[in-house]
ZADO-1210 file (C-alpha; in nm, 4 decimals, padded with zeros to 6 digits):
<atoms>
<atom x="00.6665" y="01.0769" z="00.3012" code="MET" pos="1"/>
<atom x="01.0229" y="01.0251" z="00.4781" code="LEU" pos="2"/>
<atom x="01.0159" y="01.3405" z="00.6088" code="LEU" pos="3"/>
<atom x="00.6918" y="01.2997" z="00.7565" code="GLY" pos="4"/>
<atom x="00.8263" y="01.0496" z="00.9754" code="PHE" pos="5"/>
<atom x="01.1210" y="01.2480" z="01.0583" code="VAL" pos="6"/>
<atom x="00.9148" y="01.5045" z="01.1793" code="ILE" pos="7"/>
<atom x="00.7693" y="01.2363" z="01.4292" code="CYS" pos="8"/>
<atom x="01.0723" y="01.1240" z="01.4750" code="ALA" pos="9"/>
<atom x="01.1513" y="01.4743" z="01.5914" code="ILE" pos="10"/>
<atom x="00.8665" y="01.5953" z="01.7400" code="PHE" pos="11"/>
<atom x="00.7212" y="01.3064" z="01.8637" code="ALA" pos="12"/>
<atom x="00.6049" y="01.4599" z="02.2319" code="ASP" pos="13"/>
<atom x="00.4301" y="01.6986" z="02.1004" code="SER" pos="14"/>
<atom x="00.2753" y="01.5360" z="01.8521" code="ILE" pos="15"/>
<atom x="00.1429" y="01.1651" z="02.0535" code="ALA" pos="16"/>
<atom x="-00.2164" y="01.2427" z="02.1439" code="PRO" pos="17"/>
<atom x="-00.1377" y="00.9958" z="02.4486" code="HIS" pos="18"/>
<atom x="00.1806" y="00.8835" z="02.6258" code="ASP" pos="19"/>
<atom x="00.3017" y="00.5588" z="02.4711" code="PRO" pos="20"/>
<atom x="00.3717" y="00.3993" z="02.7501" code="LEU" pos="21"/>
<atom x="00.0228" y="00.4614" z="02.9244" code="GLU" pos="22"/>
<atom x="-00.1961" y="00.1509" z="02.9688" code="MET" pos="23"/>
<atom x="-00.5502" y="00.1585" z="03.0144" code="ASP" pos="24"/>
<atom x="-00.6749" y="-00.2163" z="03.1156" code="LEU" pos="25"/>
<atom x="-01.0368" y="-00.0979" z="03.0635" code="MET" pos="26"/>
<atom x="-01.0426" y="00.0127" z="02.7064" code="SER" pos="27"/>
<atom x="-00.8208" y="-00.2524" z="02.5408" code="PRO" pos="28"/>
<atom x="-00.8806" y="-00.3877" z="02.1988" code="PHE" pos="29"/>
<atom x="-01.0429" y="00.0012" z="02.1194" code="GLN" pos="30"/>
<atom x="-01.1391" y="-00.0134" z="01.7263" code="LYS" pos="31"/>
<atom x="-01.0060" y="00.2408" z="01.4949" code="PRO" pos="32"/>
<atom x="-01.1594" y="00.5639" z="01.5119" code="GLY" pos="33"/>
<atom x="-01.2816" y="00.5164" z="01.8764" code="SER" pos="34"/>
<atom x="-01.2789" y="00.7911" z="02.0753" code="PRO" pos="35"/>
<atom x="-00.9619" y="00.9253" z="02.1690" code="GLY" pos="36"/>
<atom x="-00.8200" y="00.7215" z="01.9810" code="HIS" pos="37"/>
<atom x="-00.7700" y="00.7448" z="01.5861" code="LEU" pos="38"/>
<atom x="-00.5970" y="00.3763" z="01.5256" code="LEU" pos="39"/>
<atom x="-00.7325" y="00.2127" z="01.8182" code="GLY" pos="40"/>
<atom x="-00.5383" y="00.0397" z="02.1559" code="THR" pos="41"/>
<atom x="-00.3863" y="-00.2613" z="02.1687" code="ASP" pos="42"/>
<atom x="-00.4414" y="-00.5830" z="02.4904" code="ASN" pos="43"/>
<atom x="-00.3083" y="-00.2825" z="02.7312" code="PHE" pos="44"/>
<atom x="-00.5367" y="-00.0080" z="02.6124" code="GLY" pos="45"/>
<atom x="-00.1837" y="00.1524" z="02.5223" code="ARG" pos="46"/>
<atom x="-00.2596" y="00.4239" z="02.2247" code="ASP" pos="47"/>
<atom x="-00.1449" y="00.2586" z="01.8871" code="ILE" pos="48"/>
<atom x="-00.1056" y="00.5925" z="01.6713" code="LEU" pos="49"/>
<atom x="00.1068" y="00.7297" z="01.9847" code="SER" pos="50"/>
<atom x="00.3300" y="00.4037" z="02.0027" code="ARG" pos="51"/>
<atom x="00.3820" y="00.4652" z="01.5929" code="LEU" pos="52"/>
<atom x="00.5081" y="00.7802" z="01.5935" code="ILE" pos="53"/>
<atom x="00.7288" y="00.7091" z="01.9412" code="TYR" pos="54"/>
<atom x="00.8504" y="00.3907" z="01.7527" code="GLY" pos="55"/>
<atom x="00.9793" y="00.6122" z="01.4443" code="SER" pos="56"/>
<atom x="01.2103" y="00.7528" z="01.6732" code="ARG" pos="57"/>
<atom x="01.3492" y="00.4365" z="01.7515" code="ILE" pos="58"/>
<atom x="01.3701" y="00.2745" z="01.3808" code="SER" pos="59"/>
<atom x="01.5309" y="00.6018" z="01.2350" code="LEU" pos="60"/>
<atom x="01.7849" y="00.6573" z="01.5400" code="THR" pos="61"/>
<atom x="01.8678" y="00.2824" z="01.4720" code="VAL" pos="62"/>
<atom x="01.9014" y="00.2931" z="01.1296" code="GLY" pos="63"/>
<atom x="02.1460" y="00.5973" z="01.1236" code="LEU" pos="64"/>
<atom x="02.3617" y="00.5073" z="01.4130" code="VAL" pos="65"/>
<atom x="02.4078" y="00.1513" z="01.2630" code="VAL" pos="66"/>
<atom x="02.4993" y="00.3252" z="00.9124" code="VAL" pos="67"/>
<atom x="02.7306" y="00.5153" z="01.0638" code="SER" pos="68"/>
<atom x="02.9028" y="00.2088" z="01.2552" code="ILE" pos="69"/>
<atom x="02.8775" y="00.0453" z="00.9263" code="ALA" pos="70"/>
<atom x="03.0485" y="00.2456" z="00.6886" code="ALA" pos="71"/>
<atom x="03.3238" y="00.4307" z="00.9333" code="VAL" pos="72"/>
<atom x="03.4162" y="00.1129" z="00.9815" code="LEU" pos="73"/>
<atom x="03.3511" y="-00.0136" z="00.6352" code="GLY" pos="74"/>
<atom x="03.5081" y="00.2807" z="00.4511" code="SER" pos="75"/>
<atom x="03.8487" y="00.2603" z="00.6666" code="THR" pos="76"/>
<atom x="03.9303" y="-00.0811" z="00.5939" code="LEU" pos="77"/>
<atom x="03.8120" y="-00.0666" z="00.2428" code="GLY" pos="78"/>
<atom x="04.0206" y="00.2612" z="00.2349" code="LEU" pos="79"/>
<atom x="04.3314" y="00.0279" z="00.3528" code="LEU" pos="80"/>
<atom x="04.2706" y="-00.2224" z="00.1436" code="SER" pos="81"/>
<atom x="04.2637" y="-00.0859" z="-00.1927" code="GLY" pos="82"/>
<atom x="04.5244" y="00.1852" z="-00.1239" code="TYR" pos="83"/>
<atom x="04.8401" y="-00.0393" z="00.0318" code="TYR" pos="84"/>
<atom x="04.7319" y="-00.3735" z="-00.1576" code="GLY" pos="85"/>
<atom x="04.9452" y="-00.6386" z="-00.0859" code="GLY" pos="86"/>
<atom x="04.9084" y="-00.8439" z="00.2613" code="ALA" pos="87"/>
<atom x="04.6565" y="-00.5568" z="00.3966" code="VAL" pos="88"/>
<atom x="04.4350" y="-00.6039" z="00.0970" code="ASP" pos="89"/>
<atom x="04.4553" y="-01.0012" z="00.1516" code="ILE" pos="90"/>
<atom x="04.3533" y="-00.9771" z="00.5753" code="LEU" pos="91"/>
<atom x="04.0511" y="-00.6869" z="00.4632" code="VAL" pos="92"/>
<atom x="03.9227" y="-00.9288" z="00.2314" code="MET" pos="93"/>
<atom x="03.9795" y="-01.2586" z="00.3604" code="ARG" pos="94"/>
<atom x="03.7736" y="-01.1077" z="00.7018" code="LEU" pos="95"/>
<atom x="03.4648" y="-00.9696" z="00.4495" code="VAL" pos="96"/>
<atom x="03.4534" y="-01.3238" z="00.2745" code="GLU" pos="97"/>
<atom x="03.4323" y="-01.4417" z="00.6321" code="VAL" pos="98"/>
<atom x="03.1485" y="-01.2405" z="00.7394" code="PHE" pos="99"/>
<atom x="02.9833" y="-01.2847" z="00.3840" code="ALA" pos="100"/>
<atom x="02.9960" y="-01.6444" z="00.4244" code="ALA" pos="101"/>
<atom x="02.7150" y="-01.6289" z="00.6924" code="PHE" pos="102"/>
<atom x="02.3441" y="-01.5285" z="00.6297" code="PRO" pos="103"/>
<atom x="02.2847" y="-01.1452" z="00.7549" code="PHE" pos="104"/>
<atom x="02.0082" y="-01.1785" z="00.9301" code="LEU" pos="105"/>
<atom x="02.1403" y="-01.5292" z="01.1395" code="ILE" pos="106"/>
<atom x="02.4467" y="-01.3922" z="01.2241" code="LEU" pos="107"/>
<atom x="02.2617" y="-01.1273" z="01.3758" code="ALA" pos="108"/>
<atom x="02.0374" y="-01.3109" z="01.5265" code="VAL" pos="109"/>
<atom x="02.3249" y="-01.5245" z="01.7129" code="ALA" pos="110"/>
<atom x="02.5323" y="-01.2420" z="01.8191" code="VAL" pos="111"/>
<atom x="02.2081" y="-01.1038" z="01.9546" code="MET" pos="112"/>
<atom x="02.1398" y="-01.4323" z="02.1459" code="ALA" pos="113"/>
<atom x="02.5294" y="-01.4061" z="02.2937" code="VAL" pos="114"/>
<atom x="02.4773" y="-01.0578" z="02.4467" code="LEU" pos="115"/>
<atom x="02.1685" y="-01.0246" z="02.4943" code="GLY" pos="116"/>
<atom x="01.8385" y="-00.8158" z="02.3815" code="PRO" pos="117"/>
<atom x="01.8848" y="-00.4274" z="02.3994" code="SER" pos="118"/>
<atom x="01.9101" y="-00.1219" z="02.1585" code="ILE" pos="119"/>
<atom x="02.2302" y="-00.0518" z="02.2410" code="TYR" pos="120"/>
<atom x="02.3224" y="-00.4451" z="02.1451" code="ASN" pos="121"/>
<atom x="02.1271" y="-00.3847" z="01.8210" code="VAL" pos="122"/>
<atom x="02.2707" y="-00.1135" z="01.6895" code="MET" pos="123"/>
<atom x="02.6365" y="-00.2284" z="01.7485" code="LEU" pos="124"/>
<atom x="02.5833" y="-00.5805" z="01.5624" code="VAL" pos="125"/>
<atom x="02.3997" y="-00.4719" z="01.2821" code="LEU" pos="126"/>
<atom x="02.6803" y="-00.1887" z="01.2470" code="GLY" pos="127"/>
<atom x="02.9172" y="-00.4598" z="01.2276" code="LEU" pos="128"/>
<atom x="02.7622" y="-00.7443" z="01.0274" code="VAL" pos="129"/>
<atom x="02.6881" y="-00.4531" z="00.7900" code="ASN" pos="130"/>
<atom x="03.0396" y="-00.3276" z="00.7348" code="TRP" pos="131"/>
<atom x="03.1707" y="-00.5541" z="00.4527" code="PRO" pos="132"/>
<atom x="02.9389" y="-00.3524" z="00.1785" code="ILE" pos="133"/>
<atom x="03.1363" y="-00.0489" z="00.2727" code="TYR" pos="134"/>
<atom x="03.4303" y="-00.2057" z="00.2635" code="ALA" pos="135"/>
<atom x="03.3849" y="-00.3694" z="-00.0982" code="ARG" pos="136"/>
<atom x="03.2758" y="-00.0528" z="-00.2294" code="LEU" pos="137"/>
<atom x="03.5673" y="00.1773" z="-00.1118" code="VAL" pos="138"/>
<atom x="03.8326" y="-00.0896" z="-00.2124" code="ARG" pos="139"/>
<atom x="03.6893" y="-00.0977" z="-00.6081" code="SER" pos="140"/>
<atom x="03.6549" y="00.2152" z="-00.5538" code="GLN" pos="141"/>
<atom x="04.0267" y="00.3192" z="-00.4391" code="VAL" pos="142"/>
<atom x="04.1687" y="00.0171" z="-00.6967" code="LEU" pos="143"/>
<atom x="04.0642" y="00.2765" z="-00.9698" code="THR" pos="144"/>
<atom x="04.1299" y="00.6237" z="-00.8084" code="LEU" pos="145"/>
<atom x="04.5029" y="00.5564" z="-00.6677" code="ARG" pos="146"/>
<atom x="04.6595" y="00.5271" z="-01.0376" code="GLU" pos="147"/>
<atom x="04.4665" y="00.8694" z="-01.1193" code="THR" pos="148"/>
<atom x="04.7069" y="01.1967" z="-01.1884" code="PRO" pos="149"/>
<atom x="04.5798" y="01.3343" z="-00.9245" code="PHE" pos="150"/>
<atom x="04.6907" y="01.1329" z="-00.6424" code="VAL" pos="151"/>
<atom x="05.0324" y="01.1067" z="-00.8809" code="GLU" pos="152"/>
<atom x="05.0507" y="01.5103" z="-00.8149" code="ALA" pos="153"/>
<atom x="04.9716" y="01.4300" z="-00.4498" code="ALA" pos="154"/>
<atom x="05.2434" y="01.1839" z="-00.3865" code="LYS" pos="155"/>
<atom x="05.4863" y="01.4037" z="-00.5864" code="ALA" pos="156"/>
<atom x="05.4160" y="01.7204" z="-00.3508" code="THR" pos="157"/>
<atom x="05.5148" y="01.5065" z="-00.0320" code="GLY" pos="158"/>
<atom x="05.1721" y="01.4386" z="00.1268" code="CYS" pos="159"/>
<atom x="05.1644" y="01.1466" z="00.3308" code="SER" pos="160"/>
<atom x="04.9286" y="00.8185" z="00.3187" code="ASN" pos="161"/>
<atom x="04.7124" y="00.9208" z="00.5345" code="GLY" pos="162"/>
<atom x="04.6418" y="01.2757" z="00.3788" code="ARG" pos="163"/>
<atom x="04.5878" y="01.0762" z="00.0095" code="ILE" pos="164"/>
<atom x="04.3524" y="00.8559" z="00.1766" code="MET" pos="165"/>
<atom x="04.1392" y="01.0753" z="00.3706" code="PHE" pos="166"/>
<atom x="04.1493" y="01.4243" z="00.1943" code="LEU" pos="167"/>
<atom x="04.2130" y="01.2870" z="-00.1864" code="HIS" pos="168"/>
<atom x="04.1050" y="00.9910" z="-00.2262" code="ILE" pos="169"/>
<atom x="03.7656" y="00.9355" z="00.0011" code="LEU" pos="170"/>
<atom x="03.6161" y="01.2537" z="-00.1361" code="PRO" pos="171"/>
<atom x="03.5506" y="01.0894" z="-00.4291" code="ASN" pos="172"/>
<atom x="03.3907" y="00.7747" z="-00.2854" code="CYS" pos="173"/>
<atom x="03.1033" y="00.9911" z="-00.1018" code="THR" pos="174"/>
<atom x="02.8496" y="00.9983" z="-00.3831" code="SER" pos="175"/>
<atom x="02.8648" y="00.6218" z="-00.4034" code="SER" pos="176"/>
<atom x="02.8936" y="00.5522" z="-00.0014" code="LEU" pos="177"/>
<atom x="02.5603" y="00.8087" z="-00.0343" code="THR" pos="178"/>
<atom x="02.3765" y="00.6295" z="-00.2128" code="VAL" pos="179"/>
<atom x="02.4279" y="00.2942" z="-00.0198" code="THR" pos="180"/>
<atom x="02.4113" y="00.4677" z="00.3059" code="ALA" pos="181"/>
<atom x="02.0076" y="00.5539" z="00.1974" code="ALA" pos="182"/>
<atom x="01.9304" y="00.1974" z="00.1075" code="MET" pos="183"/>
<atom x="02.1574" y="00.0202" z="00.4236" code="SER" pos="184"/>
<atom x="01.9001" y="00.2438" z="00.6554" code="ILE" pos="185"/>
<atom x="01.6075" y="00.0908" z="00.5088" code="ALA" pos="186"/>
<atom x="01.8001" y="-00.2496" z="00.5042" code="GLY" pos="187"/>
<atom x="01.8601" y="-00.1624" z="00.9145" code="ALA" pos="188"/>
<atom x="01.5310" y="-00.0756" z="00.9864" code="ILE" pos="189"/>
<atom x="01.3929" y="-00.4335" z="00.8372" code="LEU" pos="190"/>
<atom x="01.6511" y="-00.5952" z="01.0157" code="ALA" pos="191"/>
<atom x="01.5556" y="-00.4282" z="01.3850" code="THR" pos="192"/>
<atom x="01.2183" y="-00.5144" z="01.3408" code="ALA" pos="193"/>
<atom x="01.2764" y="-00.8469" z="01.2575" code="ALA" pos="194"/>
<atom x="01.5263" y="-00.8589" z="01.5218" code="LEU" pos="195"/>
<atom x="01.2355" y="-00.6884" z="01.7550" code="GLY" pos="196"/>
<atom x="01.0135" y="-00.9672" z="01.6348" code="PHE" pos="197"/>
<atom x="01.1646" y="-01.2342" z="01.7259" code="LEU" pos="198"/>
<atom x="01.2428" y="-01.1213" z="02.0945" code="GLY" pos="199"/>
<atom x="01.5780" y="-01.0396" z="02.0725" code="LEU" pos="200"/>
<atom x="01.6021" y="-00.6322" z="01.9864" code="GLY" pos="201"/>
<atom x="01.4517" y="-00.3430" z="02.1637" code="VAL" pos="202"/>
<atom x="01.2661" y="-00.5104" z="02.4507" code="GLN" pos="203"/>
<atom x="00.9141" y="-00.4394" z="02.6089" code="PRO" pos="204"/>
<atom x="00.7416" y="-00.1637" z="02.7244" code="PRO" pos="205"/>
<atom x="00.9610" y="00.0301" z="02.4560" code="THR" pos="206"/>
<atom x="00.7411" y="00.1331" z="02.1299" code="PRO" pos="207"/>
<atom x="00.9312" y="-00.0241" z="01.8543" code="GLU" pos="208"/>
<atom x="00.7439" y="-00.1591" z="01.4721" code="TRP" pos="209"/>
<atom x="00.8870" y="-00.4910" z="01.5208" code="GLY" pos="210"/>
<atom x="00.8086" y="-00.5925" z="01.8728" code="MET" pos="211"/>
<atom x="00.4540" y="-00.3933" z="01.8240" code="MET" pos="212"/>
<atom x="00.4174" y="-00.6712" z="01.5465" code="LEU" pos="213"/>
<atom x="00.5428" y="-00.9452" z="01.7864" code="ASN" pos="214"/>
<atom x="00.2364" y="-00.8094" z="02.0353" code="GLU" pos="215"/>
<atom x="-00.0236" y="-00.8299" z="01.7973" code="GLY" pos="216"/>
<atom x="00.0179" y="-01.1724" z="01.6251" code="LYS" pos="217"/>
<atom x="-00.1518" y="-01.3624" z="01.9025" code="ASP" pos="218"/>
<atom x="-00.4501" y="-01.0978" z="01.8608" code="PHE" pos="219"/>
<atom x="-00.4749" y="-01.1916" z="01.4579" code="LEU" pos="220"/>
<atom x="-00.8727" y="-01.2648" z="01.4945" code="ARG" pos="221"/>
<atom x="-00.9450" y="-00.9788" z="01.7941" code="ARG" pos="222"/>
<atom x="-00.7568" y="-00.7239" z="01.7014" code="ALA" pos="223"/>
<atom x="-00.6248" y="-00.6994" z="01.3717" code="PRO" pos="224"/>
<atom x="-00.5534" y="-00.3233" z="01.3808" code="HIS" pos="225"/>
<atom x="-00.2514" y="-00.4212" z="01.5927" code="MET" pos="226"/>
<atom x="-00.0153" y="-00.5646" z="01.3283" code="ILE" pos="227"/>
<atom x="-00.1965" y="-00.3617" z="01.0645" code="THR" pos="228"/>
<atom x="-00.0597" y="-00.0285" z="01.1051" code="TYR" pos="229"/>
<atom x="00.3249" y="-00.1291" z="01.2516" code="PRO" pos="230"/>
<atom x="00.3429" y="-00.3203" z="00.9145" code="GLY" pos="231"/>
<atom x="00.2469" y="-00.0382" z="00.7373" code="VAL" pos="232"/>
<atom x="00.4562" y="00.1839" z="00.9001" code="ALA" pos="233"/>
<atom x="00.7512" y="-00.0236" z="00.8242" code="ILE" pos="234"/>
<atom x="00.6142" y="-00.0646" z="00.4650" code="MET" pos="235"/>
<atom x="00.6275" y="00.3278" z="00.4313" code="LEU" pos="236"/>
<atom x="00.9503" y="00.3954" z="00.5873" code="ILE" pos="237"/>
<atom x="01.1352" y="00.1615" z="00.3715" code="VAL" pos="238"/>
<atom x="00.9736" y="00.2194" z="00.0660" code="LEU" pos="239"/>
<atom x="01.0322" y="00.5810" z="00.1268" code="SER" pos="240"/>
<atom x="01.4391" y="00.5222" z="00.1723" code="LEU" pos="241"/>
<atom x="01.4592" y="00.3047" z="-00.1213" code="ASN" pos="242"/>
<atom x="01.3130" y="00.5602" z="-00.3490" code="PHE" pos="243"/>
<atom x="01.5724" y="00.8055" z="-00.2476" code="ILE" pos="244"/>
<atom x="01.8663" y="00.6041" z="-00.2611" code="GLY" pos="245"/>
<atom x="01.7131" y="00.5109" z="-00.6233" code="ASP" pos="246"/>
<atom x="01.6925" y="00.8923" z="-00.6829" code="GLY" pos="247"/>
<atom x="02.0231" y="00.9928" z="-00.5216" code="LEU" pos="248"/>
<atom x="02.1778" y="00.7265" z="-00.7475" code="ARG" pos="249"/>
<atom x="02.0410" y="00.8389" z="-01.0494" code="ASP" pos="250"/>
<atom x="02.1381" y="01.2266" z="-00.9285" code="ALA" pos="251"/>
<atom x="02.4994" y="01.0871" z="-00.8747" code="LEU" pos="252"/>
<atom x="02.6150" y="00.8686" z="-01.1262" code="ASP" pos="253"/>
<atom x="02.7620" y="01.0446" z="-01.4310" code="PRO" pos="254"/>
<atom x="02.6663" y="00.7416" z="-01.6580" code="HIS" pos="255"/>
<atom x="02.3024" y="00.7089" z="-01.5801" code="LEU" pos="256"/>
<atom x="02.3063" y="01.1477" z="-01.6487" code="ARG" pos="257"/>
<atom x="02.4259" y="01.0986" z="-01.9650" code="SER" pos="258"/>
</atoms>
């Protein structure tokens, strides 16, 4: 299922039957199955299937960028916090607690209201509010790994702290990070859709699933397909990412394998 969305995102220009921005004001609210429009058209006569296909590109790109920002920032801070301890650990953990004190989506909405709605601000904001997850995860593992014999051996051979952290300890955290990242992409896609629905995310006429839901809510009785198909797309991609995260956890966790 996820592979299907990825193919749509990569080859949207070839797969989409119409230009997602092309309006046909003579053919609005076409029903699903109409000639030339498999999933119908919206209030501007734009092909919904084409907009869904291009929307997968937006959602997956935002999800990957958000997780990349959060994972790099959070893993680095968690690594420093767990390895050095002391004042560094206290500073990083207090910062994590400050971010954790605010509900995730409310914090994202507040920052987006200040910065203004755009796809770049969406990626930046969601990445910055998601990093505490990775910081806590990496810190907890570093606290255990820094006392292991292979780390002591690396210190004894004269390896620098940076080399020990990034070449010896961090690679041993990758399995947990991979599982968390897979599930975080689903959360980022949901958050992007929520911001789009509120009008704080990707702006028209760019095809994005949350914004498509926002546009369709005013025509729920007349054209329910305008919100049905974007909603189904969001549900399917989130489910597929969560299932993949569960599968990766089962495959990479030695306790579950045993």
